[in-house]
N, C-alpha and C positions, 0 to 999 in steps of 0.2 A: 505494500500500499503506500503511494507516494505520500511521505509524511515531509511538512514543512515545521522545523522545531524554531521559535524564536528566544533569545536571549537578549536581555537589556544590554550586558557589559561582555567585552571580550573575556573577563576574567571567568565570569561564571560559565561561560562554552569551552574553556581552556580544557578541563581536565575530560570533560565528554569527549572532544576532539581527539585528545591524546588517546583514547580507547581505541578510536577505529582506525586500525593499522592497515597498512598497504596491503594485506593478504585479505583481510575481510570488506574493505571499500576503499576504493579512491578517494582522497580528498584534496582539493584545492581552491584555494581562495581566488574568485572569481572579482571583475570590474562590477560595478554596481552603478546604476543610472545617477545622473550629475545631482538630478534633485533630492536624493537622499544623503547627500553629505558624504559623513562619515561610517555610514552603516558598512559592513562585513559581510559578504556573502562565501559558502562553503558549499560545495558540491559534495555528497558522500554517495554514491551510486546513483540510486533512485531518489533520495531523498537530498534535502538541503536544510543547510542553518544560516538563519540570517540574526545579525545582533544588530539590535533597533537604537540605540541609546535608551537613556534613563528617563522615565517620564512617560505620561499618557501622549505628550503632544509627539515625542517620537514615536513612540508605539504607534500612532495613528498613521504618520505620514510615511514610516517606512512598512509597516505591515500593510497598507492599501497597495503598494508597490510590488510587494514579496507575494501577496496571493494572487495579483492580476499577472505577473509574470511566470511564476512557477506553477499559477494553478493546482495546489495538492488536493489530494483524497482526505487527509485528515492535516489537523494542527495542534500543536503542542507547543504551550508556553512555559519557559522553565527557566529556573535561577534560584538564588535564595531570598529570603524573607527574614523580617523580625517576627520572632515570637508572641503572641498576645496571651496565651496560655501560659501559666507559670509552670504549668506543669511539662511542658516541652522543650526538650534538650537539645544542645547545640547538635547539627549533622540528621535530626531529624527529619524526615521527609513524607507529605502530604500530597494529596493530591485531590481535585475536583474535576470530575468527566461530564460531560454530554451522555445521553441516555444512548445515543447510536456507535458510543467507541466501547469495544467488548475489549477491555483489556483490564478491568479489576483484577481478576485472578493474576495475572503478570506481574503487576503494580505490588498486590500485597504480598504474594510470593519474594518480590524484590524488596521488601521491606518498608512499603510504603505504605500510609494509612490516608482513609478519607479524611478532608478537613474543609472549614469553611475559610477562605482566604480573601482580604478586603481588598480594595481597589482604595489609595490613598493619594492624594496631590502633593505630599511631602514626607520626608524622611521622619520615622516616629523615631525619635532620639531620647527622651526619658523614660523611667519606671513609669512616672506619674501618667505620661501622655499614653503610654501601651495600655495599662489598667483602664482609663477612660475610654477608649477605642474597644478594649473588651468587653467591659461594663455594657457600651450603646450598642454594641455588634453582636455579641458573642461570638466572635469570628478567631479564629485560632491561628492565624498568620497574617502580616499585613504587606502589601508590596506596590509596585506604581504604575504595572503596565497589563496586565494580565488580561484582565476584565476589555479593555480597549480593543486587544487583539482580537480576542473570543468573541465579541459584539460583531466586529469586521468579517469574521468567518462565518458568523450564523446567518449575517445577510446573503452570505452566498451559498447558504445551503451545505457548510461543511461542518463534520464535528471537530470537536476541539477539546482539549484538556489543560489544566494546570498541574504542574507537578513543581513543587518548591521543597526546598531544603531550607532548616532554620540555619541562620549564620549568629544572631543575636538573641538571647534569650529575653524574656518578659521581666526578669527580676533585677535587670540593672540598667543602667544609661550608657550610651552611647561616648566614646572617649570625646569627640566633638559635636556640634551640630554642623552636620554636614550640607544644611540646608543652605548656611551662609556662604557657602564655597562653589555654589552651582552658577552656572553661565545663563544667558539667556536662550540658551539651548536645552538648559535643564541638565546639561553633563559638569561634571567636577571640574573647575578650575584648578589645575596643579598649582598655579602661581598664590592663587589665594588660598588653597589649601596649605601650601608650604610656610607661608606668612601667618595662618594661624596655627601651624604648629610653632613656630617660632615663639609666635606671642603666650605660647601655653608649654613650654618644655615637656612638664610634667606629665601631658598626656602621651607621650611616645610610648612607655611600655605597655599602657591599653592598647593603643594605635597597633602595638607588634601582635597582642594577645587576639584583637580582632582581625588581622590578617591572618593566624593561623585556624582561628574558629572557622573563618570565610573558606579555606583550604580544605578544612576538614568536611565543611556542608558542600561544597563542588565536588568533591572526590564521590562522597555518597550519592549526591543528586545522579552525579556521571554512571554508578553504576546501577541505579535505577533507569534510567533512560536507557542505558545499553540494553537492558534486558526488554525493554519494550519494543525498543526500534527492530531488534534481533528477530 
């Protein structure tokens, strides 16, 4: 089945792409239309991966082009997310499926669990913010792209799924308010981020820890996605 996988960031996709060995599928990065800027596109046999950039605006802009150009039979949106339920641990994988996708057993065998995944227009930074979102919505995770991409797929009659892994727990704050370092395209501005870190050098150990958590989350996500795609 021709599958189009969307990730927001290259780091979220990297672990999954590394599992696609030359013996299994051919991978190559292809050019993308100029109107979607820095988005990345990879071909894996009969499937493709598109990296959209962060946030709803980028997801909508790149998603429309990806669906029109590739014309998939199913769509999977994937990446990391913040936990809203204090019981969820770093690396836990959750999914939300359209009824037309018969991959529930594959997902659960690979270690993923059903969950409610909330769309937000900003990064949830503090424990208090996550707790408020949990109380008002009952969602398990929060992220910034999947619902937009799945609405685009639904409009074309394409079944879709969201598969996300926990990179930061509900019980703590992020080291920095990353919303302050986003540019007009909702991408992290490295210069602003660098200045933010210089202004708060005490955040560096926590940033290193967050990097390790993200690596664990993307590796576990990659294992689940690999099982589903195969």
